[in-house]
C-alpha positions as CSV (number, residue, x, y, z in Angstrom):
1,M,8.6,-69.6,-64.5
2,V,7.0,-68.8,-61.1
3,D,3.5,-70.3,-60.5
4,P,1.0,-67.3,-60.3
5,I,-0.8,-69.0,-57.4
6,D,2.5,-69.4,-55.5
7,E,3.5,-65.8,-56.3
8,Q,0.1,-64.6,-55.0
9,R,0.7,-66.5,-51.8
10,L,4.1,-64.9,-51.3
11,R,2.6,-61.5,-51.9
12,T,0.0,-62.2,-49.2
13,I,2.8,-63.2,-46.7
14,Q,4.8,-60.1,-47.7
15,R,1.7,-57.9,-47.0
16,E,1.3,-59.4,-43.5
17,Y,4.9,-58.5,-42.7
18,L,4.4,-55.1,-44.2
19,D,1.5,-54.5,-41.9
20,F,3.6,-55.5,-39.0
21,L,6.4,-53.1,-39.9
22,D,4.1,-50.2,-40.7
23,D,3.1,-49.7,-37.1
24,G,2.4,-46.0,-37.2
25,E,-1.0,-46.4,-35.7
26,D,0.4,-48.6,-32.9
27,E,3.5,-47.6,-31.0
28,G,5.6,-46.8,-34.1
29,V,8.6,-48.8,-32.9
30,Y,9.6,-50.2,-36.2
31,Q,8.9,-47.0,-38.1
32,D,11.4,-45.3,-35.8
33,K,13.9,-48.2,-36.3
34,L,13.6,-47.8,-40.0
35,K,14.3,-44.1,-39.7
36,M,17.4,-44.9,-37.6
37,L,18.5,-47.5,-40.1
38,I,18.4,-44.9,-42.9
39,A,20.1,-42.3,-40.7
40,N,22.9,-44.7,-39.8
41,D,23.4,-45.9,-43.4
42,E,22.6,-49.6,-42.4
43,S,20.9,-52.4,-44.2
44,R,19.8,-54.8,-41.4
45,L,16.7,-54.2,-39.3
46,I,16.7,-55.9,-35.9
47,V,13.2,-57.3,-35.2
48,N,12.2,-58.7,-31.8
49,I,10.3,-62.0,-32.4
50,N,8.3,-61.4,-29.3
51,D,6.7,-58.3,-31.0
52,L,5.8,-60.4,-34.0
53,R,4.4,-63.2,-31.8
54,R,2.2,-60.7,-30.0
55,K,0.7,-59.2,-33.2
56,N,0.8,-62.2,-35.5
57,P,1.3,-65.6,-33.8
58,R,0.5,-67.6,-37.0
59,R,3.2,-65.7,-39.0
60,T,5.7,-66.3,-36.2
61,K,5.2,-70.0,-36.2
62,A,5.6,-70.1,-40.0
63,L,8.8,-68.0,-39.7
64,Q,10.4,-70.4,-37.3
65,D,9.3,-73.5,-39.3
66,N,9.7,-72.3,-42.9
67,A,12.6,-69.9,-42.5
68,F,13.8,-69.3,-46.1
69,E,10.5,-68.5,-47.7
70,E,9.3,-66.4,-44.7
71,L,12.6,-64.4,-44.5
72,M,12.5,-63.8,-48.2
73,C,9.0,-62.2,-47.9
74,F,10.0,-60.3,-44.7
75,Q,13.0,-58.8,-46.5
76,R,10.9,-57.9,-49.5
77,A,8.5,-56.1,-47.2
78,I,11.5,-54.1,-45.7
79,R,12.6,-53.0,-49.2
80,E,9.1,-52.0,-50.1
81,L,8.7,-50.0,-47.0
82,I,12.1,-48.3,-47.3
83,S,11.4,-47.5,-51.0
84,A,8.2,-45.8,-50.0
85,T,10.1,-43.9,-47.2
86,D,13.3,-43.0,-49.1
87,A,13.5,-44.2,-52.7
88,I,17.1,-42.9,-53.2
89,Y,18.4,-44.7,-50.1
90,A,16.7,-48.0,-51.2
91,K,18.7,-47.9,-54.4
92,Q,22.1,-47.8,-52.5
93,F,21.7,-51.4,-51.3
94,E,21.0,-54.5,-53.4
95,E,19.6,-56.3,-50.3
96,F,18.0,-55.4,-47.0
97,F,18.3,-57.9,-44.2
98,I,16.4,-59.0,-41.1
99,G,18.1,-59.7,-37.8
100,L,16.0,-61.6,-35.2
101,E,16.2,-61.4,-31.4
102,G,14.0,-62.2,-28.4
103,S,12.7,-65.5,-26.9
104,F,12.9,-68.6,-29.1
105,G,11.6,-71.2,-26.6
106,A,12.3,-74.7,-27.8
107,F,14.5,-73.3,-30.6
108,H,17.0,-71.9,-28.1
109,L,19.8,-74.5,-28.4
110,S,23.4,-75.4,-27.9
111,P,25.8,-77.1,-30.4
112,R,25.1,-80.3,-28.5
113,T,21.3,-80.2,-28.6
114,I,20.8,-79.1,-32.2
115,N,20.0,-82.0,-34.6
116,S,18.5,-82.8,-37.9
117,S,14.9,-82.0,-36.8
118,F,15.8,-78.3,-36.8
119,I,17.1,-78.2,-40.4
120,G,15.4,-75.4,-42.3
121,K,14.2,-73.6,-39.1
122,I,15.3,-70.5,-37.3
123,V,17.3,-71.3,-34.2
124,C,19.2,-69.5,-31.5
125,V,22.5,-71.1,-30.5
126,E,24.8,-70.1,-27.7
127,G,28.5,-70.9,-27.5
128,I,32.1,-69.7,-27.5
129,V,33.8,-68.6,-30.7
130,N,36.5,-71.2,-31.4
131,K,38.1,-69.9,-34.6
132,C,37.3,-67.4,-37.3
133,S,38.3,-67.4,-41.0
134,L,39.5,-64.4,-43.0
135,I,37.0,-62.0,-44.5
136,R,36.8,-62.7,-48.2
137,P,34.6,-61.1,-50.9
138,K,31.8,-63.1,-52.4
139,V,30.5,-62.1,-55.9
140,T,26.8,-61.4,-56.1
141,R,26.6,-59.8,-59.5
142,S,29.2,-59.9,-62.3
143,V,29.2,-57.5,-65.3
144,H,30.7,-58.5,-68.7
145,F,31.5,-56.5,-71.8
146,C,31.5,-57.8,-75.3
147,P,34.0,-56.0,-77.6
148,N,32.3,-57.2,-80.8
149,T,28.8,-56.0,-80.0
150,K,29.8,-53.2,-77.6
151,K,27.2,-54.4,-75.2
152,F,27.2,-55.1,-71.5
153,M,25.6,-58.1,-69.8
154,E,25.3,-59.0,-66.1
155,R,24.8,-62.2,-64.2
156,R,23.7,-62.7,-60.6
157,Y,24.9,-65.5,-58.4
158,A,23.3,-67.4,-55.5
159,D,24.6,-70.3,-53.5
160,M,23.1,-72.6,-50.9
161,T,23.4,-70.0,-48.2
162,S,21.2,-67.5,-50.0
163,L,17.4,-67.2,-49.9
164,E,17.0,-68.1,-53.5
165,A,15.2,-71.3,-54.3
166,F,17.9,-72.6,-56.6
167,P,21.6,-71.9,-56.5
168,T,23.3,-70.7,-59.7
169,S,26.6,-71.7,-61.3
170,S,29.6,-70.0,-59.9
171,V,31.5,-70.1,-63.2
172,Y,32.0,-66.8,-64.9
173,P,30.6,-66.7,-68.5
174,T,33.3,-66.3,-71.2
175,K,31.0,-66.2,-74.2
176,D,27.6,-64.8,-75.0
177,E,24.8,-66.7,-76.7
178,D,26.3,-66.0,-80.1
179,G,29.7,-67.2,-79.2
180,N,31.3,-63.7,-78.8
181,L,34.1,-63.4,-76.2
182,L,33.2,-61.6,-73.0
183,E,35.5,-59.5,-70.8
184,T,34.7,-59.3,-67.0
185,E,34.4,-55.8,-65.6
186,Y,35.5,-56.4,-62.1
187,G,35.1,-52.8,-61.1
188,L,31.4,-52.8,-62.1
189,S,30.7,-56.1,-60.4
190,S,29.1,-56.3,-56.9
191,Y,30.5,-58.2,-54.0
192,K,29.7,-58.8,-50.3
193,D,31.9,-59.8,-47.4
194,H,31.9,-63.4,-46.4
195,Q,33.3,-65.1,-43.2
196,T,32.9,-68.4,-41.4
197,F,33.5,-69.1,-37.8
198,V,33.0,-72.0,-35.4
199,I,31.2,-71.8,-32.1
200,Q,31.8,-74.4,-29.4
201,E,29.7,-75.6,-26.5
202,I,30.2,-73.6,-23.3
203,P,32.6,-75.6,-21.1
204,E,30.6,-75.3,-17.9
205,K,27.4,-76.7,-19.7
206,A,29.2,-79.6,-21.4
207,P,28.6,-83.0,-19.7
208,T,31.5,-84.2,-17.5
209,G,34.0,-86.4,-19.3
210,Q,32.8,-85.5,-22.8
211,L,34.4,-83.2,-25.4
212,P,32.5,-80.0,-26.2
213,R,30.7,-80.0,-29.5
214,S,30.8,-77.3,-32.1
215,I,28.9,-75.9,-35.1
216,D,30.0,-74.0,-38.2
217,V,28.5,-70.5,-38.7
218,I,28.4,-68.5,-42.0
219,A,28.2,-64.7,-41.7
220,D,27.8,-62.4,-44.7
221,A,27.7,-58.6,-45.3
222,D,27.5,-56.6,-42.1
223,L,27.7,-59.6,-39.8
224,V,31.4,-60.3,-40.6
225,D,34.0,-59.4,-38.0
226,Q,31.3,-59.1,-35.3
227,C,33.1,-61.5,-32.9
228,K,36.6,-62.9,-32.3
229,P,37.9,-66.2,-30.8
230,G,37.1,-66.4,-27.1
231,D,33.9,-64.3,-27.3
232,R,30.7,-65.8,-25.9
233,V,28.0,-65.2,-28.5
234,Q,24.4,-65.9,-29.2
235,V,23.8,-66.5,-32.9
236,V,20.3,-66.5,-34.4
237,G,20.1,-68.0,-37.9
238,V,18.8,-70.7,-40.2
239,Y,20.1,-74.2,-39.7
240,R,20.7,-75.7,-43.1
241,C,22.4,-78.7,-44.6
242,L,24.9,-78.3,-47.6
243,P,25.4,-81.2,-49.9
244,G,29.0,-82.5,-50.4
245,K,30.5,-84.3,-53.3
246,K,32.9,-87.2,-53.3
247,N,34.5,-88.6,-56.5
248,G,32.0,-86.5,-58.5
249,F,28.9,-87.9,-56.8
250,T,26.8,-86.2,-54.1
251,N,27.4,-87.8,-50.7
252,V,24.4,-89.0,-48.7
253,S,25.8,-87.4,-45.5
254,F,25.4,-83.6,-45.5
255,R,27.4,-80.8,-43.8
256,T,25.3,-78.7,-41.6
257,V,25.9,-75.0,-41.0
258,L,24.1,-72.1,-39.2
259,I,23.5,-69.2,-41.6
260,A,23.5,-66.2,-39.2
261,N,21.1,-63.3,-39.4
262,N,22.0,-61.8,-36.0
263,I,25.0,-62.1,-33.7
264,R,24.9,-60.8,-30.1
265,L,27.9,-60.7,-27.8
266,M,27.1,-62.2,-24.4
267,S,30.4,-61.2,-22.8
268,K,31.1,-57.5,-23.3
269,E,34.6,-56.2,-22.7
270,M,34.9,-55.6,-19.1
271,E,35.5,-52.0,-18.2
272,P,37.5,-51.6,-15.0
273,K,35.9,-49.6,-12.3
274,V,38.6,-47.2,-11.1
275,S,37.9,-44.9,-8.2
276,I,39.6,-41.6,-7.5
277,N,41.7,-43.1,-4.8
278,D,42.8,-45.8,-7.2
279,L,43.9,-43.2,-9.7
280,K,45.9,-41.4,-7.0
281,K,47.7,-44.6,-6.1
282,I,48.4,-45.5,-9.7
283,R,49.9,-42.0,-10.4
284,S,51.9,-42.2,-7.2
285,F,53.2,-45.6,-8.1
286,S,54.2,-44.5,-11.6
287,R,56.2,-41.5,-10.1
288,Q,58.4,-43.7,-7.9
289,R,61.6,-43.8,-9.9
290,N,63.7,-45.8,-7.4
291,M,61.3,-48.8,-7.6
292,D,61.6,-51.8,-10.0
293,V,58.0,-51.8,-11.4
294,F,58.3,-55.3,-12.8
295,E,59.5,-56.8,-9.6
296,T,56.9,-55.0,-7.6
297,L,54.1,-56.3,-9.9
298,A,55.6,-59.8,-9.8
299,R,55.5,-59.8,-6.0
300,S,51.9,-58.7,-6.1
301,I,50.8,-61.9,-7.9
302,A,49.3,-64.4,-5.4
303,P,50.9,-62.6,-2.4
304,S,49.6,-65.2,0.0
305,I,51.9,-67.8,-1.6
306,Y,55.4,-67.6,-0.3
307,G,58.4,-67.8,-2.8
308,H,58.2,-69.0,-6.4
309,E,59.5,-65.6,-7.5
310,Y,60.7,-66.9,-10.9
311,I,57.3,-68.5,-11.6
312,K,55.5,-65.3,-10.6
313,R,57.6,-63.3,-13.1
314,A,56.7,-65.8,-15.8
315,I,53.0,-65.5,-14.9
316,L,53.2,-61.7,-15.1
317,C,54.8,-61.9,-18.5
318,M,52.0,-64.2,-19.7
319,L,49.3,-61.8,-18.3
320,L,50.8,-58.7,-19.8
321,G,51.7,-60.2,-23.2
322,G,54.1,-58.7,-25.6
323,T,54.5,-57.3,-29.1
324,E,54.7,-59.5,-32.1
325,K,58.0,-59.1,-34.1
326,V,58.5,-59.7,-37.8
327,L,62.1,-60.5,-38.7
328,P,63.7,-59.3,-42.0
329,N,63.4,-62.9,-43.4
330,G,59.6,-62.9,-42.7
331,T,59.7,-65.0,-39.6
332,R,57.1,-64.0,-37.0
333,L,58.0,-64.1,-33.3
334,R,54.7,-64.2,-31.3
335,G,54.3,-61.9,-28.4
336,D,52.4,-64.2,-26.1
337,I,53.7,-67.2,-24.1
338,N,52.3,-70.3,-22.6
339,I,53.4,-71.7,-19.2
340,L,53.6,-75.4,-18.2
341,L,53.9,-75.8,-14.4
342,I,55.4,-79.1,-13.3
343,G,56.0,-79.9,-9.6
344,D,55.4,-82.0,-6.6
345,P,52.0,-82.2,-5.0
346,S,51.0,-79.4,-2.6
347,V,53.4,-76.7,-3.9
348,A,50.6,-74.3,-4.8
349,K,50.3,-75.0,-8.6
350,S,46.5,-75.0,-8.5
351,Q,46.5,-71.9,-6.2
352,L,48.6,-70.0,-8.8
353,L,46.2,-71.2,-11.5
354,R,43.2,-70.0,-9.5
355,Y,44.7,-66.6,-9.0
356,V,45.2,-66.2,-12.7
357,L,41.7,-67.4,-13.3
358,H,40.3,-64.6,-11.1
359,T,42.7,-62.0,-12.5
360,A,42.2,-62.4,-16.3
361,P,38.6,-61.6,-17.3
362,R,38.5,-63.9,-20.3
363,A,40.1,-67.0,-18.6
364,I,38.3,-70.3,-18.8
365,P,39.1,-73.1,-16.4
366,T,39.4,-76.7,-17.7
367,T,40.9,-80.0,-16.6
368,G,42.3,-83.0,-18.3
369,R,40.3,-85.4,-16.1
370,G,37.8,-87.8,-17.7
């Protein structure tokens, strides 16, 4: 049972966020954003924390320090405002989410600088995506049918990554209160996408001689598949600890994760700037039938370095990549290759490496030196 005093306090917080979003008498920025959200059939509203800081500094401080309670009230305010704007649209989504952006000051961190003092707070972490998991469904509401009573029952689920105060059991009910068997209606149940990925410290910002550190990120709903390994991202989310069990007992050391509410790519895909003269040269080059295109491109790699034709062909194959093949027995042949250059000093190994670094837009230099 919820304490009436506590519920009244939450309603007061929700009303403050509602006043912030309902800015028709001001510039009307977030009213326009809500209209765009409905028009684009989305469920996440991006809020600039600088706007909230300008209108309500006290609420901004509380949002950063007490993230779960404040976000819950913020998202309730969004649902209330959308329900007043378009009640039919509000029923299409079980949840509406907040995505934060802007300046976070001392809460702008890296995987190395984040520590236990930031648990339960909203932080902004920058890094490189190291690996991503598969996208899997997470059940949020299950529906069950009882053949004996001909009645339906539903059950909602919340884990440690949700905004609910207490997580629920993840076990499906098999019997009702009277002991009657239940059948799960998977088609009537509700799910949301779930993905985890790891972001690693940016190499050029890592201290010399130390391994880069990393942090696990949990992304749900519309935030899944927003980035891929190699992307430089800025993730805003709630830093939270998850208890772990060992031999049936809760361990005193906790796993920490970042529960994302907004993901922004820092490195967009580079669009080549091709001039009209470049297009003419490309078309003229493609029409020359008496020329070996592969050999011509190989000779164009590091033209200031004499010789090493075989190595240049291998580098060209590495840059271009290939097509993955699946054999009839299920064996996968990868389309990409790696190159290991071994040679005497002063034979242009590093110069070839530097040329590849400036040619490939996503290349990252690293060394094995301590």
